C-alpha positions as CSV (number, residue, x, y, z in Angstrom):
1,X,0.0,0.0,0.0
2,X,1.7,3.2,-1.3
3,X,0.2,5.3,1.6
4,X,2.4,3.5,4.2
5,X,5.4,5.4,2.6
6,X,8.9,3.9,2.5
7,X,11.4,3.2,5.2
8,X,14.7,5.4,4.8
9,X,17.5,3.7,3.2
10,X,21.0,4.4,1.3
11,X,22.4,8.1,2.3
12,X,19.5,9.0,4.0
13,X,19.7,6.1,6.5
14,X,23.5,6.6,6.9
15,X,22.7,10.1,8.1
16,X,20.1,8.9,10.5
17,X,22.7,6.4,11.9
18,X,24.9,9.3,12.6
19,X,22.2,11.1,14.6
20,X,22.7,11.4,18.4
21,X,19.1,10.2,18.9
22,X,19.6,7.0,16.9
23,X,20.1,4.0,19.2
24,X,21.2,1.2,16.9
25,X,17.8,0.0,15.3
26,X,15.4,3.2,16.1
27,X,15.3,6.7,17.5
28,X,14.7,7.1,21.1
29,X,13.3,10.0,23.1
30,X,16.0,11.9,25.3
31,X,13.7,11.3,28.4
32,X,11.8,8.1,27.7
33,X,9.6,8.5,30.8
34,X,9.7,11.6,33.0
35,X,8.8,10.4,36.6
36,X,5.3,11.9,37.7
37,X,3.8,12.5,34.3
38,X,1.9,9.1,34.3
39,X,-1.2,9.0,36.4
40,X,-0.4,6.0,38.8
41,X,-4.0,5.1,39.0
42,X,-4.7,5.2,35.2
43,X,-4.5,1.8,33.4
44,X,-3.5,1.3,29.8
45,X,-6.7,1.3,27.6
46,X,-7.4,-1.8,25.7
47,X,-7.7,-1.8,21.9
48,X,-11.5,-2.2,22.5
49,X,-11.6,0.8,24.8
50,X,-9.6,2.9,22.1
51,X,-12.2,2.1,19.4
52,X,-15.5,1.9,21.4
53,X,-14.9,3.4,24.6
54,X,-15.8,7.0,25.9
55,X,-18.8,9.3,25.5
56,X,-19.4,12.5,23.2
57,X,-16.1,11.6,21.1
58,X,-17.8,13.0,17.9
59,X,-19.7,16.4,17.8
60,X,-23.5,16.2,17.1
61,X,-23.1,18.5,14.2
62,X,-20.5,20.5,12.1
63,X,-18.2,22.9,13.9
64,X,-18.6,26.7,13.0
65,X,-16.0,27.4,10.2
66,X,-15.5,30.3,7.8
67,X,-13.5,30.5,4.6
68,X,-10.2,32.3,5.1
69,X,-9.8,33.4,1.5
70,X,-11.1,36.9,2.0
71,X,-9.0,37.3,5.1
72,X,-5.6,36.0,3.4
73,X,-6.3,38.5,0.5
74,X,-5.2,41.3,2.9
75,X,-1.8,41.0,4.5
76,X,-1.7,40.9,8.3
77,X,-1.3,44.5,9.8
78,X,1.0,43.2,12.5
79,X,3.1,41.1,10.2
80,X,2.2,37.7,11.9
81,X,-1.2,36.0,11.6
82,X,-2.3,32.2,11.9
83,X,-5.3,30.3,10.7
84,X,-6.1,26.9,12.2
85,X,-7.6,24.7,9.6
86,X,-8.3,21.7,11.6
87,X,-6.3,19.3,13.8
88,X,-2.4,20.4,13.5
89,X,-2.7,22.1,10.1
90,X,-2.1,25.8,10.3
91,X,-1.4,28.5,8.0
92,X,1.2,30.8,9.3
93,X,1.7,34.2,7.7
94,X,5.2,35.5,9.0
95,X,7.5,38.2,7.5
96,X,5.4,38.4,4.2
97,X,5.7,34.4,3.7
98,X,3.2,31.5,4.0
99,X,4.1,28.4,6.1
100,X,1.9,25.4,6.2
101,X,2.3,23.0,9.2
102,X,1.4,19.2,9.2
103,X,-1.1,19.6,6.2
104,X,-3.9,17.1,6.4
105,X,-6.9,17.4,3.8
106,X,-7.6,13.7,3.6
107,X,-10.9,12.3,5.0
108,X,-9.2,9.8,7.3
109,X,-6.2,9.6,9.7
110,X,-5.5,6.2,8.0
111,X,-3.7,4.4,5.2
112,X,-7.0,3.6,3.9
113,X,-9.8,5.8,2.5
114,X,-12.4,3.2,3.5
115,X,-11.5,2.7,7.2
116,X,-10.0,4.5,10.1
117,X,-10.8,7.7,11.9
118,X,-12.8,10.1,9.9
119,X,-12.5,13.9,10.0
120,X,-15.7,15.6,11.6
121,X,-16.1,17.9,8.5
122,X,-14.1,19.2,5.5
123,X,-11.2,21.7,5.9
124,X,-12.6,25.2,5.6
125,X,-10.8,25.8,2.2
126,X,-10.3,23.3,-0.5
127,X,-6.6,22.3,-0.9
128,X,-7.0,23.5,-4.6
129,X,-8.1,26.9,-3.6
130,X,-5.2,27.7,-1.3
131,X,-3.0,30.7,-2.0
132,X,0.6,30.2,-2.8
133,X,2.5,28.5,0.2
134,X,6.3,29.2,0.5
135,X,7.0,26.3,3.0
136,X,5.5,23.2,4.2
137,X,6.9,21.7,7.5
138,X,6.0,18.3,8.8
139,X,6.7,17.4,12.4
140,X,6.6,13.6,11.8
141,X,5.1,10.7,10.0
142,X,1.8,9.7,11.7
143,X,-1.3,9.6,9.6
144,X,-2.9,12.5,11.3
145,X,0.2,14.8,10.6
146,X,1.5,13.2,7.1
147,X,-1.5,12.6,4.8
148,X,-0.6,10.6,1.5
149,X,-3.6,12.2,-0.7
150,X,-2.7,15.8,0.5
151,X,1.1,15.2,-0.3
152,X,0.3,13.9,-3.7
153,X,-1.8,17.2,-4.3
154,X,1.1,19.3,-2.9
155,X,3.7,17.8,-5.1
156,X,2.0,19.4,-8.1
157,X,2.8,22.8,-6.7
158,X,6.7,22.0,-6.2
159,X,6.6,23.8,-2.8
160,X,9.5,23.0,-0.5
161,X,9.4,20.8,2.6
162,X,11.1,21.0,5.8
163,X,10.8,18.0,8.2
164,X,12.5,15.5,10.6
165,X,15.1,13.0,9.9
166,X,14.0,10.1,7.7
167,X,10.4,11.5,6.8
168,X,11.7,12.6,3.4
169,X,11.5,9.0,2.3
170,X,7.9,9.2,2.5
171,X,7.8,12.3,0.6
172,X,10.0,11.4,-2.2
173,X,8.0,8.2,-2.7
174,X,4.8,10.3,-3.1
175,X,6.3,12.8,-5.8
176,X,8.2,15.4,-3.9
177,X,11.4,16.1,-5.9
178,X,14.3,15.4,-3.5
179,X,16.0,18.7,-3.7
180,X,12.8,20.3,-2.6
181,X,13.1,18.4,0.8
182,X,15.1,19.3,3.7
183,X,15.5,16.7,6.8
184,X,16.6,18.2,10.0
185,X,17.8,16.5,13.2
186,X,17.2,18.5,16.6
187,X,18.8,21.6,16.9
188,X,19.5,21.8,13.1
189,X,18.3,24.9,11.0
190,X,17.5,25.5,7.5
191,X,17.2,28.9,5.9
192,X,14.8,29.2,3.0
193,X,16.9,30.8,0.2
194,X,16.5,34.4,-0.3
195,X,13.5,34.5,2.1
196,X,14.8,35.7,5.5
197,X,13.0,32.8,7.1
198,X,14.7,30.0,9.3
199,X,13.2,26.7,10.5
200,X,14.9,24.9,13.4
201,X,14.0,21.4,14.5
202,X,14.0,21.0,18.4
203,X,13.2,18.2,20.9
204,X,9.7,16.6,21.4
205,X,8.7,13.5,23.3
206,X,6.9,11.2,20.9
207,X,7.3,8.4,18.5
208,X,6.9,7.6,14.8
209,X,5.7,4.8,12.5
210,X,3.3,4.2,9.7
211,X,3.2,0.3,9.8
212,X,4.0,-2.5,12.0
213,X,7.6,-2.7,10.9
214,X,8.8,0.9,10.8
215,X,8.4,1.7,14.5
216,X,10.6,4.8,15.2
217,X,12.4,4.6,11.9
218,X,12.0,8.4,11.5
219,X,12.5,11.4,13.8
220,X,9.9,13.4,15.5
221,X,10.4,17.1,16.1
222,X,9.1,20.2,17.5
223,X,9.7,23.2,15.0
224,X,10.5,26.9,15.4
225,X,9.9,29.2,12.5
226,X,11.6,32.6,12.7
227,X,11.3,35.5,10.0
228,X,12.1,39.1,10.9
229,X,11.3,40.0,14.4
230,X,8.8,37.1,14.8
231,X,9.3,33.6,16.3
232,X,6.7,30.9,16.3
233,X,6.7,27.6,18.0
234,X,4.9,24.3,16.7
235,X,5.0,21.3,19.1
236,X,4.1,18.8,16.5
237,X,3.0,15.9,18.8
238,X,4.8,15.6,22.2
239,X,4.4,14.7,25.9
240,X,5.7,17.0,28.5
241,X,9.6,17.5,28.6
242,X,12.0,19.4,30.4
243,X,13.6,20.1,27.1
244,X,11.0,23.0,26.7
245,X,13.0,24.9,29.0
246,X,16.2,24.5,26.8
247,X,14.0,25.3,23.7
248,X,13.1,28.6,25.4
249,X,16.7,29.3,26.3
250,X,18.2,28.6,22.8
251,X,15.3,29.7,20.6
252,X,12.8,31.9,22.5
253,X,11.1,34.0,23.1
254,X,7.9,33.3,21.1
255,X,5.4,35.4,19.5
256,X,3.1,32.6,18.9
257,X,3.1,29.2,20.6
258,X,1.1,26.3,19.0
259,X,0.9,23.3,21.3
260,X,-1.1,20.1,20.9
261,X,-4.1,19.6,23.5
262,X,-6.2,16.7,22.2
263,X,-6.0,12.9,21.7
264,X,-4.7,12.4,25.3
265,X,-5.2,9.9,28.1
266,X,-3.9,9.9,31.7
267,X,-1.7,6.8,30.9
268,X,-0.2,8.6,28.0
269,X,1.1,11.5,29.7
270,X,4.7,11.2,28.3
271,X,3.7,11.1,24.7
272,X,0.8,13.6,24.3
273,X,0.3,16.8,26.2
274,X,-3.2,17.1,26.9
275,X,-4.6,20.8,28.1
276,X,-3.2,20.5,31.5
277,X,0.4,19.6,30.5
278,X,0.1,22.0,27.6
279,X,-0.2,24.9,30.0
280,X,2.8,23.7,31.7
281,X,4.7,23.3,28.7
282,X,3.9,27.1,27.7
283,X,5.2,28.0,31.0
284,X,8.4,26.3,30.3
285,X,8.6,27.8,26.9
286,X,8.4,31.3,28.5
287,X,4.7,32.1,27.6
288,X,3.3,33.8,24.5
289,X,0.1,33.8,22.7
290,X,-1.1,30.2,22.7
291,X,-2.9,28.6,19.9
292,X,-4.2,25.1,20.7
293,X,-4.1,22.6,17.9
294,X,-4.6,18.8,17.6
295,X,-8.3,18.8,18.6
296,X,-11.6,19.2,17.0
297,X,-10.9,17.4,13.9
298,X,-10.6,13.5,14.6
299,X,-11.6,11.2,17.5
300,X,-8.3,9.6,18.3
301,X,-8.9,9.0,22.2
302,X,-11.6,8.3,24.6
303,X,-12.3,11.9,25.8
304,X,-15.1,14.1,24.7
305,X,-14.3,15.9,21.4
306,X,-14.6,19.3,23.2
307,X,-13.0,18.4,26.7
308,X,-9.4,19.9,25.5
309,X,-11.2,23.2,24.9
310,X,-13.3,23.3,27.9
311,X,-10.3,22.5,30.2
312,X,-8.1,25.1,28.7
313,X,-11.0,27.7,29.1
314,X,-11.1,26.9,32.6
315,X,-7.6,26.5,33.6
316,X,-5.8,29.0,31.3
317,X,-6.9,32.2,33.5
318,X,-5.3,30.7,36.6
319,X,-1.9,30.3,34.9
320,X,-2.1,33.8,33.1
321,X,-1.9,31.9,29.6
322,X,-3.3,34.1,26.7
323,X,-5.4,31.8,24.6
324,X,-6.2,32.2,21.1
325,X,-9.0,29.9,20.2
326,X,-10.3,31.1,16.6
327,X,-13.0,29.2,14.7
328,X,-11.8,26.8,12.0
329,X,-10.7,28.9,9.0
330,X,-10.6,32.1,11.2
331,X,-7.4,34.2,10.6
332,X,-6.1,35.5,14.0
333,X,-3.3,38.0,14.8
334,X,-1.7,37.3,18.0
335,X,-1.0,41.0,18.5
336,X,-4.6,41.8,18.1
337,X,-6.3,38.8,19.7
338,X,-9.7,39.3,21.5
339,X,-11.1,37.5,24.6
340,X,-11.8,33.9,23.8
341,X,-15.7,33.0,22.9
342,X,-16.5,29.3,23.5
343,X,-17.9,28.9,20.0
344,X,-17.6,25.2,20.1
345,X,-20.5,25.1,22.6
346,X,-23.1,25.8,20.1
347,X,-22.5,22.6,18.2
348,X,-24.0,20.0,20.6
349,X,-26.5,22.8,22.0
350,X,-28.0,23.3,18.5
351,X,-29.3,19.8,17.8
352,X,-31.1,17.0,19.6
353,X,-30.2,14.6,16.9
354,X,-28.6,11.2,18.0
355,X,-25.0,11.1,18.3
356,X,-23.5,9.7,15.1
357,X,-21.5,6.5,15.3
358,X,-17.8,6.7,16.1
359,X,-15.5,6.7,13.0
360,X,-15.1,3.4,11.4
361,X,-11.8,1.7,12.4
362,X,-11.0,-1.6,11.3
363,X,-7.4,-1.0,11.2
364,X,-5.1,-0.3,14.1
365,X,-5.4,3.3,15.5
366,X,-3.0,5.8,14.0
367,X,-1.1,6.6,17.3
368,X,-1.0,3.5,19.3
369,X,-0.6,4.5,23.1
370,X,1.6,1.5,24.0
371,X,4.9,2.4,25.8
372,X,7.6,3.6,23.5
373,X,10.8,2.4,25.1
């Protein structure tokens, strides 16, 4: 199945084997398990729990969204603007350039178009209607971050990619020309030629793999995008790690922080943040306007679909966090952000229709929660 991608080989594999993160047969986290992050009373869910457990995992109706095309036609007055398009896909306008993070337009977070977690609704703007993108960044190779049909479409545009070590093997297999691919190890940087934009890969605490035999064969990273006087932090997928303090010291401060908040479980504390740990991560990073991502698009855990948003709304004022929670497709400038309105509450309140069935999933989940190391 071509959507599985390809394992790194040849010169790409040789470079991987020279990475400090490489442990003989696979990549490993710098801190496999940080004491205190796991809930001692939480048990690891079974596959049945993952597929069928939990309540309100899917919204009753479509989430409020808007087309961003009119907003994108005008440059951001402050020089920095972000548009959340669903899950971890964000269009960042920075220094006059457009950077797209973890682009996923496909209908499912799965190797199959027929089975696997199905997105709640279409992306607010069709991929073919997107304006020119100067750079695509991909944090790691899980299906809800690296989407085969989306990459195949982007290959037609000849846009450059910056990603983590090894992920370029997938991209090249799917039609991205090798000279358009830059793969980074942690703390390595790439400057977009003649553009004044730099991307730096930084630590995260996660794992990788698209099949049964490629566990941790490619690296996972957070990414820092800097252009002009602005710096943006994008977590990719991660658990809470003390490396965030080092990231702040080496690459901060940040004018926009995007952290994953969904698809979490008490027993997975070291591989996904969830809203509470996201606020701790934000503090370690030195604060900054906080745009939550990785929620409201797929059902990838047992919690209610809107639990990340509700928890953040409750806890953020206590920590002094500046939340940015725009509607899907709503461009927002961190410098001009207004008070958060809980727009997501209208979804379940607006209908009394029965809950839809959970997304079909006869394949293994896209991000299996079993221990990494």
